[in-house]
N, CA, C, O and the ligand as a Tripos MOL2 file, in Angstrom:
@<TRIPOS>MOLECULE
protein
  301   299    76     0     0
PROTEIN
NO_CHARGES

@<TRIPOS>ATOM
      1 N        -163.4320  180.0440    2.4250 N.3       1 MET1
      2 CA       -162.4010  179.6140    1.4700 C.3       1 MET1
      3 C        -162.0960  180.7590    0.5020 C.2       1 MET1
      4 O        -163.0150  181.3700   -0.0440 O.2       1 MET1
      5 N        -160.8470  181.0430    0.2930 N.am      2 ASP2
      6 CA       -160.4640  182.0980   -0.6430 C.3       2 ASP2
      7 C        -160.4690  181.5810   -2.0690 C.2       2 ASP2
      8 O        -160.0540  180.4530   -2.3380 O.2       2 ASP2
      9 N        -160.9350  182.4010   -2.9590 N.am      3 ARG3
     10 CA       -160.9200  182.0480   -4.3680 C.3       3 ARG3
     11 C        -159.8540  182.8650   -5.0770 C.2       3 ARG3
     12 O        -159.3730  183.8760   -4.5640 O.2       3 ARG3
     13 N        -159.4990  182.4040   -6.2680 N.am      4 ALA4
     14 CA       -158.4720  183.0910   -7.0350 C.3       4 ALA4
     15 C        -158.8680  184.5240   -7.3660 C.2       4 ALA4
     16 O        -158.0040  185.3910   -7.5030 O.2       4 ALA4
     17 N        -160.1690  184.7790   -7.4960 N.am      5 ASP5
     18 CA       -160.6080  186.1310   -7.8410 C.3       5 ASP5
     19 C        -160.7490  187.0370   -6.6280 C.2       5 ASP5
     20 O        -161.2050  188.1730   -6.7590 O.2       5 ASP5
     21 N        -160.3630  186.5530   -5.4430 N.am      6 GLY6
     22 CA       -160.4140  187.3790   -4.2520 C.3       6 GLY6
     23 C        -161.7510  187.3550   -3.5450 C.2       6 GLY6
     24 O        -161.8980  187.9150   -2.4590 O.2       6 GLY6
     25 N        -162.7280  186.7070   -4.1580 N.am      7 ARG7
     26 CA       -164.0060  186.5890   -3.4710 C.3       7 ARG7
     27 C        -163.9700  185.3690   -2.5520 C.2       7 ARG7
     28 O        -163.0630  184.5400   -2.6280 O.2       7 ARG7
     29 N        -164.9750  185.2780   -1.6880 N.am      8 MET8
     30 CA       -165.0350  184.1840   -0.7350 C.3       8 MET8
     31 C        -166.2440  183.3090   -1.0100 C.2       8 MET8
     32 O        -167.2960  183.7910   -1.4270 O.2       8 MET8
     33 N        -166.0750  182.0030   -0.7680 N.am      9 ASP9
     34 CA       -167.2110  181.0890   -0.7250 C.3       9 ASP9
     35 C        -167.6980  181.0500    0.7150 C.2       9 ASP9
     36 O        -167.0210  180.5130    1.5930 O.2       9 ASP9
     37 N        -168.8650  181.6150    0.9540 N.am     10 LEU10
     38 CA       -169.4210  181.6180    2.3040 C.3      10 LEU10
     39 C        -170.6280  180.7070    2.3560 C.2      10 LEU10
     40 O        -171.3720  180.5900    1.3820 O.2      10 LEU10
     41 N        -170.8210  180.0620    3.4950 N.am     11 THR11
     42 CA       -172.0860  179.3730    3.7340 C.3      11 THR11
     43 C        -172.7000  179.9900    4.9760 C.2      11 THR11
     44 O        -172.1040  179.9960    6.0520 O.2      11 THR11
     45 N        -173.9080  180.5090    4.8000 N.am     12 MET12
     46 CA       -174.6100  181.1450    5.8980 C.3      12 MET12
     47 C        -175.7170  180.2230    6.3880 C.2      12 MET12
     48 O        -176.4270  179.6140    5.5890 O.2      12 MET12
     49 N        -175.8600  180.1250    7.7110 N.am     13 LYS13
     50 CA       -177.0060  179.4450    8.3080 C.3      13 LYS13
     51 C        -178.0610  180.5250    8.5070 C.2      13 LYS13
     52 O        -177.8190  181.5100    9.2050 O.2      13 LYS13
     53 N        -179.2330  180.3470    7.8950 N.am     14 VAL14
     54 CA       -180.2600  181.3870    7.9280 C.3      14 VAL14
     55 C        -181.5550  180.7960    8.4730 C.2      14 VAL14
     56 O        -182.0830  179.8220    7.9360 O.2      14 VAL14
     57 N        -182.0590  181.4020    9.5490 N.am     15 GLU15
     58 CA       -183.2900  180.9220   10.1860 C.3      15 GLU15
     59 C        -184.5060  181.5860    9.5580 C.2      15 GLU15
     60 O        -184.4630  182.7650    9.2060 O.2      15 GLU15
     61 N        -185.5890  180.8320    9.4170 N.am     16 GLY16
     62 CA       -186.8800  181.4220    9.0950 C.3      16 GLY16
     63 C        -187.2360  181.4610    7.6240 C.2      16 GLY16
     64 O        -188.2720  182.0190    7.2610 O.2      16 GLY16
     65 N        -186.4030  180.8800    6.7580 N.am     17 MET17
     66 CA       -186.7540  180.8470    5.3380 C.3      17 MET17
     67 C        -187.7220  179.6850    5.1000 C.2      17 MET17
     68 O        -187.4180  178.5390    5.4310 O.2      17 MET17
     69 N        -188.8800  179.9850    4.5270 N.am     18 THR18
     70 CA       -189.8810  178.9330    4.3400 C.3      18 THR18
     71 C        -190.3410  178.7570    2.9030 C.2      18 THR18
     72 O        -190.9270  177.7260    2.5720 O.2      18 THR18
     73 N        -190.0960  179.7250    2.0480 N.am     19 CYS19
     74 CA       -190.6730  179.6200    0.7020 C.3      19 CYS19
     75 C        -189.8270  180.3920   -0.3070 C.2      19 CYS19
     76 O        -188.8110  180.9940    0.0400 O.2      19 CYS19
     77 N        -190.2640  180.3600   -1.5420 N.am     20 GLY20
     78 CA       -189.5340  181.0630   -2.5870 C.3      20 GLY20
     79 C        -189.4660  182.5670   -2.3580 C.2      20 GLY20
     80 O        -188.5060  183.2250   -2.7600 O.2      20 GLY20
     81 N        -190.5020  183.1050   -1.7050 N.am     21 GLY21
     82 CA       -190.4890  184.5360   -1.3960 C.3      21 GLY21
     83 C        -189.3540  184.8740   -0.4370 C.2      21 GLY21
     84 O        -188.6910  185.9020   -0.5750 O.2      21 GLY21
     85 N        -189.1390  183.9860    0.5450 N.am     22 CYS22
     86 CA       -188.0290  184.1800    1.4840 C.3      22 CYS22
     87 C        -186.7020  184.1030    0.7320 C.2      22 CYS22
     88 O        -185.8050  184.9200    0.9430 O.2      22 CYS22
     89 N        -186.5950  183.1150   -0.1410 N.am     23 ALA23
     90 CA       -185.3560  182.9540   -0.9070 C.3      23 ALA23
     91 C        -185.0650  184.2220   -1.7120 C.2      23 ALA23
     92 O        -183.9240  184.6780   -1.7850 O.2      23 ALA23
     93 N        -186.1190  184.7830   -2.3160 N.am     24 ALA24
     94 CA       -185.9460  185.9980   -3.1040 C.3      24 ALA24
     95 C        -185.5480  187.1780   -2.2170 C.2      24 ALA24
     96 O        -184.7030  187.9900   -2.5950 O.2      24 ALA24
     97 N        -186.1670  187.2670   -1.0310 N.am     25 ALA25
     98 CA       -185.8600  188.3780   -0.1200 C.3      25 ALA25
     99 C        -184.4200  188.2910    0.3730 C.2      25 ALA25
    100 O        -183.7230  189.3010    0.4720 O.2      25 ALA25
    101 N        -183.9860  187.0720    0.6790 N.am     26 VAL26
    102 CA       -182.6110  186.8640    1.1490 C.3      26 VAL26
    103 C        -181.6130  187.2180    0.0360 C.2      26 VAL26
    104 O        -180.6020  187.8790    0.2720 O.2      26 VAL26
    105 N        -181.9230  186.7630   -1.1640 N.am     27 THR27
    106 CA       -181.0440  187.0530   -2.2970 C.3      27 THR27
    107 C        -180.9450  188.5610   -2.5280 C.2      27 THR27
    108 O        -179.8630  189.0960   -2.7690 O.2      27 THR27
    109 N        -182.0850  189.2280   -2.4510 N.am     28 LYS28
    110 CA       -182.1270  190.6770   -2.6700 C.3      28 LYS28
    111 C        -181.3140  191.4160   -1.6040 C.2      28 LYS28
    112 O        -180.5890  192.3630   -1.9080 O.2      28 LYS28
    113 N        -181.4440  190.9720   -0.3570 N.am     29 ALA29
    114 CA       -180.7140  191.6310    0.7370 C.3      29 ALA29
    115 C        -179.2050  191.4830    0.5370 C.2      29 ALA29
    116 O        -178.4450  192.4120    0.8120 O.2      29 ALA29
    117 N        -178.7780  190.3230    0.0610 N.am     30 ILE30
    118 CA       -177.3420  190.1070   -0.1680 C.3      30 ILE30
    119 C        -176.8680  190.9200   -1.3690 C.2      30 ILE30
    120 O        -175.7860  191.5050   -1.3370 O.2      30 ILE30
    121 N        -177.6730  190.9580   -2.4230 N.am     31 ARG31
    122 CA       -177.2760  191.6850   -3.6380 C.3      31 ARG31
    123 C        -177.2470  193.1930   -3.4050 C.2      31 ARG31
    124 O        -176.5870  193.9270   -4.1400 O.2      31 ARG31
    125 N        -177.9660  193.6510   -2.3800 N.am     32 ARG32
    126 CA       -177.9090  195.0740   -2.0530 C.3      32 ARG32
    127 C        -176.5080  195.4180   -1.5470 C.2      32 ARG32
    128 O        -176.0140  196.5240   -1.7670 O.2      32 ARG32
    129 N        -175.8750  194.4630   -0.8690 N.am     33 LEU33
    130 CA       -174.5070  194.6630   -0.3920 C.3      33 LEU33
    131 C        -173.5030  194.4720   -1.5180 C.2      33 LEU33
    132 O        -172.5390  195.2260   -1.6510 O.2      33 LEU33
    133 N        -173.7510  193.4530   -2.3200 N.am     34 ASP34
    134 CA       -172.8290  193.0900   -3.3970 C.3      34 ASP34
    135 C        -173.6600  192.6670   -4.6130 C.2      34 ASP34
    136 O        -174.1080  191.5240   -4.7010 O.2      34 ASP34
    137 N        -173.8600  193.6090   -5.5540 N.am     35 PRO35
    138 CA       -174.7090  193.3320   -6.7130 C.3      35 PRO35
    139 C        -174.2320  192.1320   -7.5320 C.2      35 PRO35
    140 O        -175.0150  191.5290   -8.2660 O.2      35 PRO35
    141 N        -172.9590  191.7910   -7.4080 N.am     36 GLU36
    142 CA       -172.4220  190.6950   -8.2130 C.3      36 GLU36
    143 C        -172.3770  189.3770   -7.4520 C.2      36 GLU36
    144 O        -171.8650  188.3830   -7.9680 O.2      36 GLU36
    145 N        -172.8990  189.3570   -6.2530 N.am     37 ALA37
    146 CA       -172.8560  188.1340   -5.4500 C.3      37 ALA37
    147 C        -173.5850  186.9930   -6.1420 C.2      37 ALA37
    148 O        -174.6470  187.1830   -6.7350 O.2      37 ALA37
    149 N        -172.9960  185.7990   -6.0560 N.am     38 GLU38
    150 CA       -173.6950  184.5930   -6.5060 C.3      38 GLU38
    151 C        -174.3470  183.9870   -5.2670 C.2      38 GLU38
    152 O        -173.6670  183.6670   -4.2920 O.2      38 GLU38
    153 N        -175.6530  183.8350   -5.3090 N.am     39 VAL39
    154 CA       -176.4060  183.3960   -4.1380 C.3      39 VAL39
    155 C        -177.1790  182.1380   -4.4810 C.2      39 VAL39
    156 O        -177.9130  182.1100   -5.4690 O.2      39 VAL39
    157 N        -177.0230  181.0850   -3.6690 N.am     40 SER40
    158 CA       -177.9090  179.9400   -3.8620 C.3      40 SER40
    159 C        -178.4920  179.5130   -2.5240 C.2      40 SER40
    160 O        -177.7780  179.2470   -1.5570 O.2      40 SER40
    161 N        -179.8160  179.4600   -2.5090 N.am     41 VAL41
    162 CA       -180.5690  179.2330   -1.2790 C.3      41 VAL41
    163 C        -180.9930  177.7730   -1.2020 C.2      41 VAL41
    164 O        -181.5390  177.2260   -2.1600 O.2      41 VAL41
    165 N        -180.7380  177.1450   -0.0560 N.am     42 ASP42
    166 CA       -181.2070  175.7930    0.2150 C.3      42 ASP42
    167 C        -182.2410  175.8930    1.3420 C.2      42 ASP42
    168 O        -181.8980  175.9330    2.5230 O.2      42 ASP42
    169 N        -183.5170  175.9330    0.9400 N.am     43 LEU43
    170 CA       -184.5840  176.1250    1.9360 C.3      43 LEU43
    171 C        -184.6340  174.9780    2.9320 C.2      43 LEU43
    172 O        -184.8380  175.2010    4.1260 O.2      43 LEU43
    173 N        -184.4500  173.7480    2.4510 N.am     44 GLU44
    174 CA       -184.5790  172.5990    3.3430 C.3      44 GLU44
    175 C        -183.5390  172.6000    4.4480 C.2      44 GLU44
    176 O        -183.8300  172.2640    5.5960 O.2      44 GLU44
    177 N        -182.3400  172.9760    4.0890 N.am     45 ARG45
    178 CA       -181.2670  173.0130    5.0920 C.3      45 ARG45
    179 C        -181.2150  174.3330    5.8450 C.2      45 ARG45
    180 O        -180.5520  174.4290    6.8780 O.2      45 ARG45
    181 N        -181.9050  175.3490    5.3410 N.am     46 GLY46
    182 CA       -181.8080  176.6490    5.9660 C.3      46 GLY46
    183 C        -180.4300  177.2470    5.7840 C.2      46 GLY46
    184 O        -179.8920  177.9080    6.6720 O.2      46 GLY46
    185 N        -179.8710  176.9980    4.6040 N.am     47 GLN47
    186 CA       -178.5260  177.4900    4.3240 C.3      47 GLN47
    187 C        -178.5120  178.2870    3.0300 C.2      47 GLN47
    188 O        -179.2960  178.0460    2.1120 O.2      47 GLN47
    189 N        -177.5950  179.2410    2.9890 N.am     48 VAL48
    190 CA       -177.4210  180.0430    1.7850 C.3      48 VAL48
    191 C        -175.9340  180.0670    1.4470 C.2      48 VAL48
    192 O        -175.1140  180.4900    2.2620 O.2      48 VAL48
    193 N        -175.5940  179.6170    0.2560 N.am     49 ALA49
    194 CA       -174.2140  179.6760   -0.2160 C.3      49 ALA49
    195 C        -174.0330  180.9730   -1.0000 C.2      49 ALA49
    196 O        -174.8470  181.3160   -1.8580 O.2      49 ALA49
    197 N        -172.9600  181.6800   -0.6940 N.am     50 VAL50
    198 CA       -172.7250  182.9740   -1.3150 C.3      50 VAL50
    199 C        -171.2820  183.0580   -1.7890 C.2      50 VAL50
    200 O        -170.3560  182.7370   -1.0450 O.2      50 VAL50
    201 N        -171.0990  183.4870   -3.0200 N.am     51 VAL51
    202 CA       -169.7710  183.8400   -3.4990 C.3      51 VAL51
    203 C        -169.7540  185.3450   -3.6080 C.2      51 VAL51
    204 O        -170.5110  185.9300   -4.3830 O.2      51 VAL51
    205 N        -168.8830  185.9770   -2.8230 N.am     52 THR52
    206 CA       -168.9760  187.4310   -2.7010 C.3      52 THR52
    207 C        -167.6760  188.0380   -2.2180 C.2      52 THR52
    208 O        -166.8360  187.3590   -1.6280 O.2      52 THR52
    209 N        -167.5230  189.3120   -2.4730 N.am     53 GLY53
    210 CA       -166.4280  190.0610   -1.8930 C.3      53 GLY53
    211 C        -166.8440  190.7450   -0.6010 C.2      53 GLY53
    212 O        -166.0190  191.3680    0.0670 O.2      53 GLY53
    213 N        -168.1200  190.6310   -0.2450 N.am     54 ALA54
    214 CA       -168.6100  191.2490    0.9970 C.3      54 ALA54
    215 C        -168.2150  190.3910    2.2010 C.2      54 ALA54
    216 O        -167.8870  189.2120    2.0660 O.2      54 ALA54
    217 N        -168.2540  191.0110    3.3730 N.am     55 GLN55
    218 CA       -167.8920  190.3190    4.6040 C.3      55 GLN55
    219 C        -169.0770  189.5240    5.1450 C.2      55 GLN55
    220 O        -170.2240  189.9660    5.0770 O.2      55 GLN55
    221 N        -168.7770  188.3380    5.6860 N.am     56 ALA56
    222 CA       -169.8320  187.4770    6.2420 C.3      56 ALA56
    223 C        -170.6460  188.2070    7.3060 C.2      56 ALA56
    224 O        -171.8660  188.0610    7.3790 O.2      56 ALA56
    225 N        -169.9540  188.9950    8.1300 N.am     57 LEU57
    226 CA       -170.6570  189.6960    9.2130 C.3      57 LEU57
    227 C        -171.6470  190.7160    8.6460 C.2      57 LEU57
    228 O        -172.7560  190.8700    9.1580 O.2      57 LEU57
    229 N        -171.2330  191.4080    7.5840 N.am     58 ASP58
    230 CA       -172.1250  192.3890    6.9500 C.3      58 ASP58
    231 C        -173.3360  191.6970    6.3440 C.2      58 ASP58
    232 O        -174.4540  192.2050    6.4190 O.2      58 ASP58
    233 N        -173.1070  190.5370    5.7440 N.am     59 ILE59
    234 CA       -174.2280  189.7850    5.1640 C.3      59 ILE59
    235 C        -175.1770  189.3350    6.2740 C.2      59 ILE59
    236 O        -176.3960  189.4390    6.1350 O.2      59 ILE59
    237 N        -174.6230  188.8420    7.3610 N.am     60 ALA60
    238 CA       -175.4630  188.3940    8.4780 C.3      60 ALA60
    239 C        -176.3120  189.5480    9.0050 C.2      60 ALA60
    240 O        -177.4890  189.3670    9.3200 O.2      60 ALA60
    241 N        -175.7100  190.7340    9.0990 N.am     61 GLN61
    242 CA       -176.4550  191.8930    9.5970 C.3      61 GLN61
    243 C        -177.5450  192.3030    8.6170 C.2      61 GLN61
    244 O        -178.6510  192.6550    9.0290 O.2      61 GLN61
    245 N        -177.2400  192.2610    7.3180 N.am     62 ALA62
    246 CA       -178.2340  192.6290    6.3020 C.3      62 ALA62
    247 C        -179.4090  191.6570    6.3400 C.2      62 ALA62
    248 O        -180.5630  192.0640    6.2070 O.2      62 ALA62
    249 N        -179.1140  190.3780    6.5220 N.am     63 LEU63
    250 CA       -180.1890  189.3830    6.5860 C.3      63 LEU63
    251 C        -181.0100  189.5720    7.8580 C.2      63 LEU63
    252 O        -182.2270  189.3880    7.8540 O.2      63 LEU63
    253 N        -180.3400  189.9380    8.9370 N.am     64 GLY64
    254 CA       -181.0520  190.2150   10.1780 C.3      64 GLY64
    255 C        -182.0290  191.3670   10.0060 C.2      64 GLY64
    256 O        -183.1600  191.3120   10.4890 O.2      64 GLY64
    257 N        -181.5850  192.4120    9.3130 N.am     65 ARG65
    258 CA       -182.4710  193.5540    9.0630 C.3      65 ARG65
    259 C        -183.6480  193.1570    8.1780 C.2      65 ARG65
    260 O        -184.7330  193.7290    8.2810 O.2      65 ARG65
    261 N        -183.4240  192.1700    7.3060 N.am     66 ALA66
    262 CA       -184.4950  191.6880    6.4240 C.3      66 ALA66
    263 C        -185.4260  190.7260    7.1600 C.2      66 ALA66
    264 O        -186.4420  190.3040    6.6070 O.2      66 ALA66
    265 N        -185.0880  190.3780    8.4020 N.am     67 GLY67
    266 CA       -185.9810  189.5490    9.2020 C.3      67 GLY67
    267 C        -185.5640  188.1000    9.3330 C.2      67 GLY67
    268 O        -186.3440  187.2610    9.7830 O.2      67 GLY67
    269 N        -184.3330  187.8030    8.9390 N.am     68 TYR68
    270 CA       -183.8570  186.4150    9.0190 C.3      68 TYR68
    271 C        -182.5900  186.3760    9.8670 C.2      68 TYR68
    272 O        -181.5850  186.9970    9.5210 O.2      68 TYR68
    273 N        -182.6420  185.6470   10.9740 N.am     69 ASP69
    274 CA       -181.4490  185.4750   11.7900 C.3      69 ASP69
    275 C        -180.4340  184.6620   11.0070 C.2      69 ASP69
    276 O        -180.7500  183.5870   10.4970 O.2      69 ASP69
    277 N        -179.2170  185.1760   10.9120 N.am     70 ALA70
    278 CA       -178.2180  184.5060   10.0750 C.3      70 ALA70
    279 C        -176.8540  184.5650   10.7230 C.2      70 ALA70
    280 O        -176.5220  185.5130   11.4350 O.2      70 ALA70
    281 N        -176.0640  183.5260   10.4590 N.am     71 GLU71
    282 CA       -174.6700  183.5420   10.8790 C.3      71 GLU71
    283 C        -173.8620  182.7150    9.8960 C.2      71 GLU71
    284 O        -174.3760  181.8050    9.2460 O.2      71 GLU71
    285 N        -172.5870  183.0540    9.8030 N.am     72 ALA72
    286 CA       -171.7000  182.3070    8.9260 C.3      72 ALA72
    287 C        -171.3930  180.9560    9.5480 C.2      72 ALA72
    288 O        -171.1910  180.8470   10.7580 O.2      72 ALA72
    289 N        -171.3600  179.9270    8.7080 N.am     73 MET73
    290 CA       -170.9730  178.5970    9.1700 C.3      73 MET73
    291 C        -169.5070  178.3970    8.8170 C.2      73 MET73
    292 O        -169.0060  178.9550    7.8410 O.2      73 MET73
    293 N        -168.8300  177.5950    9.6270 N.am     74 THR74
    294 CA       -167.4520  177.2590    9.2660 C.3      74 THR74
    295 C        -167.3950  175.8650    8.6850 C.2      74 THR74
    296 O        -168.1990  175.0010    9.0380 O.2      74 THR74
    297 N        -166.4530  175.6500    7.8030 N.am     75 GLY75
    298 CA       -166.2190  174.3350    7.2210 C.3      75 GLY75
    299 C        -167.2470  173.9030    6.2010 C.2      75 GLY75
    300 O        -167.1460  172.8080    5.6480 O.2      75 GLY75
    301 CU       -191.2440  182.8130    2.5630 Cu       76 CU76
@<TRIPOS>BOND
     1     1     2 1
     2     2     3 1
     3     3     4 2
     4     3     5 am
     5     5     6 1
     6     6     7 1
     7     7     8 2
     8     7     9 am
     9     9    10 1
    10    10    11 1
    11    11    12 2
    12    11    13 am
    13    13    14 1
    14    14    15 1
    15    15    16 2
    16    15    17 am
    17    17    18 1
    18    18    19 1
    19    19    20 2
    20    19    21 am
    21    21    22 1
    22    22    23 1
    23    23    24 2
    24    23    25 am
    25    25    26 1
    26    26    27 1
    27    27    28 2
    28    27    29 am
    29    29    30 1
    30    30    31 1
    31    31    32 2
    32    31    33 am
    33    33    34 1
    34    34    35 1
    35    35    36 2
    36    35    37 am
    37    37    38 1
    38    38    39 1
    39    39    40 2
    40    39    41 am
    41    41    42 1
    42    42    43 1
    43    43    44 2
    44    43    45 am
    45    45    46 1
    46    46    47 1
    47    47    48 2
    48    47    49 am
    49    49    50 1
    50    50    51 1
    51    51    52 2
    52    51    53 am
    53    53    54 1
    54    54    55 1
    55    55    56 2
    56    55    57 am
    57    57    58 1
    58    58    59 1
    59    59    60 2
    60    59    61 am
    61    61    62 1
    62    62    63 1
    63    63    64 2
    64    63    65 am
    65    65    66 1
    66    66    67 1
    67    67    68 2
    68    67    69 am
    69    69    70 1
    70    70    71 1
    71    71    72 2
    72    71    73 am
    73    73    74 1
    74    74    75 1
    75    75    76 2
    76    75    77 am
    77    77    78 1
    78    78    79 1
    79    79    80 2
    80    79    81 am
    81    81    82 1
    82    82    83 1
    83    83    84 2
    84    83    85 am
    85    85    86 1
    86    86    87 1
    87    87    88 2
    88    87    89 am
    89    89    90 1
    90    90    91 1
    91    91    92 2
    92    91    93 am
    93    93    94 1
    94    94    95 1
    95    95    96 2
    96    95    97 am
    97    97    98 1
    98    98    99 1
    99    99   100 2
   100    99   101 am
   101   101   102 1
   102   102   103 1
   103   103   104 2
   104   103   105 am
   105   105   106 1
   106   106   107 1
   107   107   108 2
   108   107   109 am
   109   109   110 1
   110   110   111 1
   111   111   112 2
   112   111   113 am
   113   113   114 1
   114   114   115 1
   115   115   116 2
   116   115   117 am
   117   117   118 1
   118   118   119 1
   119   119   120 2
   120   119   121 am
   121   121   122 1
   122   122   123 1
   123   123   124 2
   124   123   125 am
   125   125   126 1
   126   126   127 1
   127   127   128 2
   128   127   129 am
   129   129   130 1
   130   130   131 1
   131   131   132 2
   132   131   133 am
   133   133   134 1
   134   134   135 1
   135   135   136 2
   136   135   137 am
   137   137   138 1
   138   138   139 1
   139   139   140 2
   140   139   141 am
   141   141   142 1
   142   142   143 1
   143   143   144 2
   144   143   145 am
   145   145   146 1
   146   146   147 1
   147   147   148 2
   148   147   149 am
   149   149   150 1
   150   150   151 1
   151   151   152 2
   152   151   153 am
   153   153   154 1
   154   154   155 1
   155   155   156 2
   156   155   157 am
   157   157   158 1
   158   158   159 1
   159   159   160 2
   160   159   161 am
   161   161   162 1
   162   162   163 1
   163   163   164 2
   164   163   165 am
   165   165   166 1
   166   166   167 1
   167   167   168 2
   168   167   169 am
   169   169   170 1
   170   170   171 1
   171   171   172 2
   172   171   173 am
   173   173   174 1
   174   174   175 1
   175   175   176 2
   176   175   177 am
   177   177   178 1
   178   178   179 1
   179   179   180 2
   180   179   181 am
   181   181   182 1
   182   182   183 1
   183   183   184 2
   184   183   185 am
   185   185   186 1
   186   186   187 1
   187   187   188 2
   188   187   189 am
   189   189   190 1
   190   190   191 1
   191   191   192 2
   192   191   193 am
   193   193   194 1
   194   194   195 1
   195   195   196 2
   196   195   197 am
   197   197   198 1
   198   198   199 1
   199   199   200 2
   200   199   201 am
   201   201   202 1
   202   202   203 1
   203   203   204 2
   204   203   205 am
   205   205   206 1
   206   206   207 1
   207   207   208 2
   208   207   209 am
   209   209   210 1
   210   210   211 1
   211   211   212 2
   212   211   213 am
   213   213   214 1
   214   214   215 1
   215   215   216 2
   216   215   217 am
   217   217   218 1
   218   218   219 1
   219   219   220 2
   220   219   221 am
   221   221   222 1
   222   222   223 1
   223   223   224 2
   224   223   225 am
   225   225   226 1
   226   226   227 1
   227   227   228 2
   228   227   229 am
   229   229   230 1
   230   230   231 1
   231   231   232 2
   232   231   233 am
   233   233   234 1
   234   234   235 1
   235   235   236 2
   236   235   237 am
   237   237   238 1
   238   238   239 1
   239   239   240 2
   240   239   241 am
   241   241   242 1
   242   242   243 1
   243   243   244 2
   244   243   245 am
   245   245   246 1
   246   246   247 1
   247   247   248 2
   248   247   249 am
   249   249   250 1
   250   250   251 1
   251   251   252 2
   252   251   253 am
   253   253   254 1
   254   254   255 1
   255   255   256 2
   256   255   257 am
   257   257   258 1
   258   258   259 1
   259   259   260 2
   260   259   261 am
   261   261   262 1
   262   262   263 1
   263   263   264 2
   264   263   265 am
   265   265   266 1
   266   266   267 1
   267   267   268 2
   268   267   269 am
   269   269   270 1
   270   270   271 1
   271   271   272 2
   272   271   273 am
   273   273   274 1
   274   274   275 1
   275   275   276 2
   276   275   277 am
   277   277   278 1
   278   278   279 1
   279   279   280 2
   280   279   281 am
   281   281   282 1
   282   282   283 1
   283   283   284 2
   284   283   285 am
   285   285   286 1
   286   286   287 1
   287   287   288 2
   288   287   289 am
   289   289   290 1
   290   290   291 1
   291   291   292 2
   292   291   293 am
   293   293   294 1
   294   294   295 1
   295   295   296 2
   296   295   297 am
   297   297   298 1
   298   298   299 1
   299   299   300 2
@<TRIPOS>SUBSTRUCTURE
     1 MET1         2 RESIDUE 1 A MET
     2 ASP2         6 RESIDUE 1 A ASP
     3 ARG3        10 RESIDUE 1 A ARG
     4 ALA4        14 RESIDUE 1 A ALA
     5 ASP5        18 RESIDUE 1 A ASP
     6 GLY6        22 RESIDUE 1 A GLY
     7 ARG7        26 RESIDUE 1 A ARG
     8 MET8        30 RESIDUE 1 A MET
     9 ASP9        34 RESIDUE 1 A ASP
    10 LEU10       38 RESIDUE 1 A LEU
    11 THR11       42 RESIDUE 1 A THR
    12 MET12       46 RESIDUE 1 A MET
    13 LYS13       50 RESIDUE 1 A LYS
    14 VAL14       54 RESIDUE 1 A VAL
    15 GLU15       58 RESIDUE 1 A GLU
    16 GLY16       62 RESIDUE 1 A GLY
    17 MET17       66 RESIDUE 1 A MET
    18 THR18       70 RESIDUE 1 A THR
    19 CYS19       74 RESIDUE 1 A CYS
    20 GLY20       78 RESIDUE 1 A GLY
    21 GLY21       82 RESIDUE 1 A GLY
    22 CYS22       86 RESIDUE 1 A CYS
    23 ALA23       90 RESIDUE 1 A ALA
    24 ALA24       94 RESIDUE 1 A ALA
    25 ALA25       98 RESIDUE 1 A ALA
    26 VAL26      102 RESIDUE 1 A VAL
    27 THR27      106 RESIDUE 1 A THR
    28 LYS28      110 RESIDUE 1 A LYS
    29 ALA29      114 RESIDUE 1 A ALA
    30 ILE30      118 RESIDUE 1 A ILE
    31 ARG31      122 RESIDUE 1 A ARG
    32 ARG32      126 RESIDUE 1 A ARG
    33 LEU33      130 RESIDUE 1 A LEU
    34 ASP34      134 RESIDUE 1 A ASP
    35 PRO35      138 RESIDUE 1 A PRO
    36 GLU36      142 RESIDUE 1 A GLU
    37 ALA37      146 RESIDUE 1 A ALA
    38 GLU38      150 RESIDUE 1 A GLU
    39 VAL39      154 RESIDUE 1 A VAL
    40 SER40      158 RESIDUE 1 A SER
    41 VAL41      162 RESIDUE 1 A VAL
    42 ASP42      166 RESIDUE 1 A ASP
    43 LEU43      170 RESIDUE 1 A LEU
    44 GLU44      174 RESIDUE 1 A GLU
    45 ARG45      178 RESIDUE 1 A ARG
    46 GLY46      182 RESIDUE 1 A GLY
    47 GLN47      186 RESIDUE 1 A GLN
    48 VAL48      190 RESIDUE 1 A VAL
    49 ALA49      194 RESIDUE 1 A ALA
    50 VAL50      198 RESIDUE 1 A VAL
    51 VAL51      202 RESIDUE 1 A VAL
    52 THR52      206 RESIDUE 1 A THR
    53 GLY53      210 RESIDUE 1 A GLY
    54 ALA54      214 RESIDUE 1 A ALA
    55 GLN55      218 RESIDUE 1 A GLN
    56 ALA56      222 RESIDUE 1 A ALA
    57 LEU57      226 RESIDUE 1 A LEU
    58 ASP58      230 RESIDUE 1 A ASP
    59 ILE59      234 RESIDUE 1 A ILE
    60 ALA60      238 RESIDUE 1 A ALA
    61 GLN61      242 RESIDUE 1 A GLN
    62 ALA62      246 RESIDUE 1 A ALA
    63 LEU63      250 RESIDUE 1 A LEU
    64 GLY64      254 RESIDUE 1 A GLY
    65 ARG65      258 RESIDUE 1 A ARG
    66 ALA66      262 RESIDUE 1 A ALA
    67 GLY67      266 RESIDUE 1 A GLY
    68 TYR68      270 RESIDUE 1 A TYR
    69 ASP69      274 RESIDUE 1 A ASP
    70 ALA70      278 RESIDUE 1 A ALA
    71 GLU71      282 RESIDUE 1 A GLU
    72 ALA72      286 RESIDUE 1 A ALA
    73 MET73      290 RESIDUE 1 A MET
    74 THR74      294 RESIDUE 1 A THR
    75 GLY75      298 RESIDUE 1 A GLY
    76 CU76       301 GROUP 0 **** ****
């Protein structure tokens, strides 16, 4: 979804997050791409909501490098 500020609301499906340490690692990996990204991790659902100007594919690749299989969800 496009926002007025040009950033996107993304929801990523992320495999392998089990604890707060994972949430922190995922957040850090995303912020390395976009320091201003708003990141909220839902461990139970295995989902991460991101408001960012970065591309979903780049985020998925960064999370993959951090050890978490990730893909953008639609809808
Ligand atoms: Cu963990």
